[in-house]
C-alpha positions as CSV (number, residue, x, y, z in Angstrom):
1,M,-41.1,164.3,-15.8
2,S,-42.6,163.7,-12.3
3,S,-39.6,163.6,-9.6
4,I,-39.6,160.6,-7.3
5,S,-37.3,161.0,-4.2
6,S,-35.8,158.6,-1.8
7,D,-33.2,158.1,0.3
8,R,-32.3,154.4,-0.9
9,L,-32.5,153.2,-4.5
10,C,-32.0,149.3,-5.4
11,V,-32.6,147.6,-9.0
12,V,-34.6,144.7,-9.1
13,P,-33.8,142.1,-11.6
14,G,-36.7,140.2,-13.5
15,S,-36.7,137.2,-15.4
16,A,-36.1,138.8,-18.9
17,H,-33.1,139.9,-18.8
18,R,-30.8,139.9,-15.9
19,V,-28.0,141.0,-17.7
20,L,-29.3,144.2,-18.8
21,A,-30.3,145.2,-15.2
22,A,-27.0,144.2,-13.7
23,D,-25.7,146.7,-16.4
24,V,-28.4,149.5,-15.1
25,A,-27.3,148.7,-11.7
26,R,-23.2,148.9,-12.3
27,E,-24.6,152.6,-14.2
28,L,-26.4,154.0,-11.0
29,N,-24.1,152.6,-8.6
30,V,-26.5,150.9,-6.2
31,S,-27.2,147.3,-5.2
32,L,-28.5,144.3,-7.5
33,A,-31.7,143.1,-4.9
34,D,-31.9,139.3,-4.5
35,A,-35.1,138.5,-6.1
36,E,-36.1,135.3,-7.7
37,V,-38.6,134.2,-10.4
38,T,-39.4,130.5,-10.8
39,A,-42.8,128.8,-11.4
40,F,-44.7,126.1,-9.4
41,A,-45.2,123.0,-11.8
42,D,-48.3,123.7,-13.5
43,G,-46.8,126.8,-14.8
44,E,-47.7,129.4,-12.2
45,T,-45.3,132.4,-11.7
46,R,-43.9,132.7,-8.5
47,V,-41.6,135.7,-7.4
48,H,-39.6,136.0,-4.1
49,I,-37.9,139.2,-3.3
50,A,-34.8,138.1,-0.6
51,W,-34.1,141.9,-0.1
52,D,-35.2,144.8,2.1
53,V,-36.6,147.3,0.3
54,R,-38.8,149.3,3.2
55,E,-38.6,152.8,2.1
56,A,-36.7,152.5,-0.9
57,T,-37.3,153.1,-4.5
58,A,-36.9,149.7,-6.1
59,V,-36.4,150.1,-9.8
60,I,-37.8,146.6,-11.4
61,V,-35.9,146.3,-15.0
62,Q,-38.0,143.6,-16.0
63,P,-38.6,144.0,-20.6
64,T,-41.3,141.5,-21.9
65,P,-40.0,139.6,-24.8
66,T,-40.8,135.9,-25.8
67,P,-42.8,134.4,-23.9
68,V,-44.5,137.9,-23.2
69,N,-47.1,137.0,-21.0
70,D,-44.8,135.3,-18.3
71,H,-42.5,138.4,-18.5
72,L,-45.5,140.5,-18.1
73,M,-46.8,138.8,-15.6
74,A,-43.3,138.4,-13.5
75,L,-43.5,142.2,-14.1
76,A,-47.1,142.5,-12.3
77,L,-46.0,140.1,-9.5
78,L,-42.6,141.9,-8.8
79,A,-44.2,145.1,-8.7
80,D,-46.9,143.7,-6.0
81,A,-43.7,142.3,-4.0
82,T,-42.2,145.0,-3.7
83,R,-45.1,147.3,-2.8
84,A,-46.0,144.7,0.0
85,A,-42.5,144.6,1.4
86,G,-42.7,148.4,2.1
87,A,-41.1,150.2,-0.9
88,A,-41.6,153.5,-1.1
89,R,-42.1,154.0,-4.6
90,V,-41.8,151.2,-7.7
91,V,-40.2,152.1,-10.9
92,A,-40.8,150.0,-13.9
93,V,-38.0,149.6,-16.6
94,A,-39.4,147.7,-19.2
95,P,-38.0,149.1,-22.7
96,Y,-39.6,146.5,-24.4
97,L,-43.2,146.8,-23.3
98,G,-45.4,143.8,-25.3
99,Y,-49.0,144.8,-26.3
100,A,-48.0,148.1,-27.5
101,R,-48.6,147.4,-31.0
102,Q,-52.4,146.4,-29.7
103,E,-53.5,150.2,-28.9
104,Q,-56.5,150.2,-31.0
105,R,-59.0,147.7,-32.2
106,G,-59.1,146.9,-35.4
107,S,-63.2,146.1,-35.6
108,L,-65.8,145.6,-33.0
109,G,-65.3,142.4,-30.3
110,D,-61.5,143.2,-30.2
111,P,-59.9,144.4,-27.3
112,R,-57.7,147.2,-26.4
113,S,-54.8,145.1,-25.1
114,A,-52.4,147.6,-25.2
115,Q,-54.7,149.7,-22.4
116,V,-55.1,146.3,-20.4
117,V,-51.6,146.0,-19.8
118,A,-51.3,149.7,-18.8
119,R,-54.1,149.3,-16.2
120,L,-52.4,146.1,-14.9
121,L,-49.3,147.9,-14.1
122,G,-51.3,150.7,-12.9
123,A,-53.0,147.9,-10.5
124,V,-49.7,146.3,-9.1
125,G,-48.3,149.9,-7.5
126,V,-46.1,150.6,-10.4
127,D,-45.4,154.5,-9.7
128,H,-43.8,154.9,-12.9
129,L,-43.0,153.9,-16.0
130,V,-39.8,153.9,-17.8
131,T,-40.0,152.4,-21.2
132,L,-38.2,152.5,-24.8
133,D,-39.2,153.4,-28.5
134,L,-43.1,152.7,-27.5
135,H,-44.8,151.5,-30.6
136,A,-47.7,154.0,-30.0
137,P,-45.9,157.1,-28.0
138,A,-50.3,158.1,-28.0
139,L,-50.6,155.3,-25.9
140,E,-48.9,157.4,-22.9
141,S,-52.5,158.9,-22.3
142,S,-53.9,155.4,-21.1
143,F,-51.2,155.2,-18.8
144,P,-52.5,155.4,-15.2
145,M,-49.1,156.4,-14.0
146,P,-46.4,159.0,-15.4
147,A,-44.0,157.7,-18.0
148,T,-40.9,158.2,-19.3
149,L,-40.8,157.5,-23.2
150,L,-37.3,157.5,-24.2
151,R,-35.5,157.2,-27.7
152,A,-33.5,155.1,-29.1
153,D,-31.8,157.4,-31.5
154,E,-30.0,158.7,-28.5
155,V,-27.6,155.3,-28.6
156,I,-28.2,154.4,-32.7
157,V,-27.1,157.7,-34.0
158,P,-24.0,158.3,-32.6
159,A,-22.9,154.3,-33.4
160,V,-24.4,155.2,-37.2
161,Q,-22.1,158.3,-36.9
162,R,-19.1,156.0,-36.0
163,W,-19.7,154.1,-39.2
164,G,-18.6,157.1,-41.3
165,L,-21.1,156.6,-44.1
166,R,-21.2,159.2,-46.9
167,E,-24.2,160.4,-49.3
168,L,-26.8,159.0,-46.6
169,I,-30.2,158.8,-46.8
170,V,-32.3,157.5,-43.8
171,V,-35.6,155.3,-44.9
172,A,-38.8,154.6,-43.0
173,P,-39.7,151.1,-44.1
174,D,-43.0,152.1,-44.2
175,A,-45.4,155.3,-43.5
176,G,-46.0,154.6,-40.0
177,G,-42.2,154.7,-39.2
178,L,-42.0,157.9,-41.1
179,K,-41.9,160.3,-37.7
180,R,-38.8,158.0,-36.7
181,A,-37.0,158.4,-39.7
182,Q,-37.0,162.2,-39.9
183,R,-35.7,162.0,-36.0
184,H,-32.8,160.3,-37.0
185,A,-32.2,162.0,-40.4
186,A,-32.2,164.9,-38.8
187,A,-29.6,164.3,-36.3
188,L,-27.7,162.7,-38.9
189,G,-27.8,165.9,-41.3
190,A,-29.3,163.7,-43.9
191,P,-32.4,163.6,-46.3
192,V,-35.4,161.0,-45.8
193,A,-37.0,158.8,-48.1
194,V,-40.1,156.1,-47.4
195,V,-41.3,152.5,-48.7
196,A,-44.6,152.7,-49.8
197,K,-47.1,149.8,-50.3
198,E,-48.7,150.1,-53.5
199,R,-52.4,147.9,-54.7
200,P,-53.0,148.6,-58.5
201,R,-56.5,147.0,-57.2
202,S,-58.0,145.7,-54.1
203,D,-57.6,142.2,-54.9
204,A,-54.1,142.4,-55.9
205,A,-51.1,141.9,-54.3
206,A,-49.1,144.5,-52.3
207,H,-45.7,145.8,-53.9
208,L,-43.1,148.6,-52.8
209,Q,-42.6,151.7,-54.1
210,V,-39.9,153.9,-52.6
211,L,-40.3,157.7,-52.0
212,G,-37.6,159.9,-52.4
213,E,-34.4,159.6,-54.5
214,V,-31.9,156.9,-53.4
215,R,-30.2,155.9,-56.7
216,G,-26.5,156.0,-55.8
217,R,-27.0,156.9,-52.4
218,V,-26.0,154.7,-49.1
219,C,-29.5,153.8,-47.3
220,L,-30.4,153.3,-43.7
221,I,-33.4,151.7,-42.8
222,V,-34.4,152.5,-39.1
223,D,-37.3,150.8,-37.0
224,D,-38.7,150.4,-34.0
225,M,-38.5,146.6,-34.0
226,A,-37.8,143.4,-36.1
227,S,-40.1,140.9,-35.3
228,T,-40.6,138.8,-38.4
229,G,-37.9,140.3,-40.3
230,R,-40.1,140.4,-43.4
231,T,-40.5,144.2,-43.3
232,L,-36.8,145.4,-43.4
233,A,-36.5,142.6,-46.3
234,G,-38.6,143.9,-48.3
235,A,-37.5,147.4,-48.0
236,A,-34.0,146.8,-48.5
237,E,-35.0,145.1,-51.7
238,A,-37.3,147.7,-52.9
239,L,-34.2,150.1,-52.0
240,R,-31.7,148.2,-54.4
241,R,-34.7,147.8,-57.2
242,A,-34.8,151.7,-56.9
243,G,-30.6,152.5,-57.4
244,A,-29.3,152.4,-53.9
245,R,-25.4,151.8,-53.8
246,E,-25.6,150.5,-50.3
247,V,-28.4,149.5,-47.9
248,H,-28.0,149.6,-44.2
249,A,-30.5,148.9,-41.1
250,A,-30.8,149.9,-37.5
251,F,-34.0,148.8,-34.9
252,T,-34.3,149.0,-31.4
253,H,-36.2,145.8,-30.3
254,A,-34.6,142.3,-31.5
255,V,-38.2,140.5,-31.3
256,M,-36.9,138.1,-33.8
257,A,-39.7,135.6,-34.1
258,P,-38.9,132.2,-35.5
259,G,-36.7,132.4,-38.8
260,A,-36.5,136.7,-38.7
261,M,-32.6,136.4,-37.7
262,E,-32.4,134.2,-40.8
263,Q,-34.6,136.5,-42.9
264,I,-32.3,139.9,-41.9
265,G,-29.2,138.0,-42.7
266,A,-30.3,136.6,-46.1
267,A,-31.2,140.4,-46.8
268,R,-27.6,141.5,-47.9
269,F,-27.5,144.6,-45.5
270,G,-24.3,146.1,-45.4
271,R,-24.3,146.4,-41.6
272,V,-26.8,145.7,-39.0
273,L,-27.0,147.5,-35.3
274,T,-29.8,147.0,-32.6
275,T,-29.8,147.4,-29.0
276,D,-29.5,145.5,-25.9
277,S,-33.1,146.3,-24.7
278,I,-34.3,142.7,-25.0
279,P,-31.8,139.5,-24.8
280,V,-29.9,138.7,-28.2
281,A,-28.0,136.3,-29.3
282,A,-26.0,138.1,-32.0
283,P,-24.5,136.5,-35.0
284,P,-21.1,138.3,-36.1
285,W,-22.6,140.9,-38.6
286,L,-25.1,142.0,-35.8
287,E,-23.8,144.9,-33.9
288,V,-25.9,145.3,-30.4
289,A,-26.0,149.1,-28.8
290,R,-26.1,149.5,-25.1
291,V,-29.3,150.9,-23.3
292,A,-27.8,150.7,-19.8
293,P,-26.6,154.0,-19.7
294,L,-29.6,156.0,-21.3
295,L,-32.2,153.9,-18.7
296,A,-29.8,154.8,-15.9
297,Q,-30.3,158.4,-16.3
298,A,-33.9,158.2,-16.9
299,V,-33.9,156.9,-13.1
300,R,-31.4,159.1,-12.1
301,H,-33.2,162.3,-13.5
302,L,-36.8,160.7,-12.3
303,C,-34.7,160.7,-8.6
304,G,-33.0,163.4,-8.8
305,R,-29.7,162.0,-8.5
306,E,-28.3,164.1,-11.1
């Protein structure tokens, strides 16, 4: 991890999650800059930083949840504004980075959208990016700036341990999430299972098959995000059909497209855990773990303040 040194450090709140920005500033024991993100009548984003950031390391806290494009543009403009105002270094803390799922072209004519976002952040002067559970970690090689890729198991695993679950097995809801499930399982001292899609023939509907022995076990599904909720709900149903005694879920980013919260709430999970990487209006059954200590620790290490 590259080191950024500066005598002054300030946290610049974006428009997406001012509560998280203030939480990070408290963890770092530094000032929260006076920054405004507004819009002109036609919808153009306008930012203004009424704070002296000269020769400071400006830490912009701005995840990019819905509306993704608005929050991404605000992040870019805040980076340019702090750079133009004389900041010595610009660190973008985007725990949830939009477009990260679009790191590959599906067919000729498709863009590499994740790489476009990476180049945009580099072009506006971001010196270092801090993000959490990046959907495709291999994307780091496309970033024009150094990046710190944090893992949410550092906050999710302790929370799950406090649940006191016995006969636990950690489940990846699809094959792509196997490495994540293995990390959680190793930390929790539990075995791993995978829910895989199976098509009997090309024109037939897929059904879910559980790879691993879950009968009579307590299952914990882990994923990086919940967008529609269908993946989690489908995996839970497949586990119950396979004989699971209990099914719980933990995911990092509560993206929550319309209807997702209802879908997950109706899936009969025992306990459900997410983080506050993006704002979430949590119903009583959804537990939320703080990520500010993890983000602040990364910034401290980056700035040599440990």
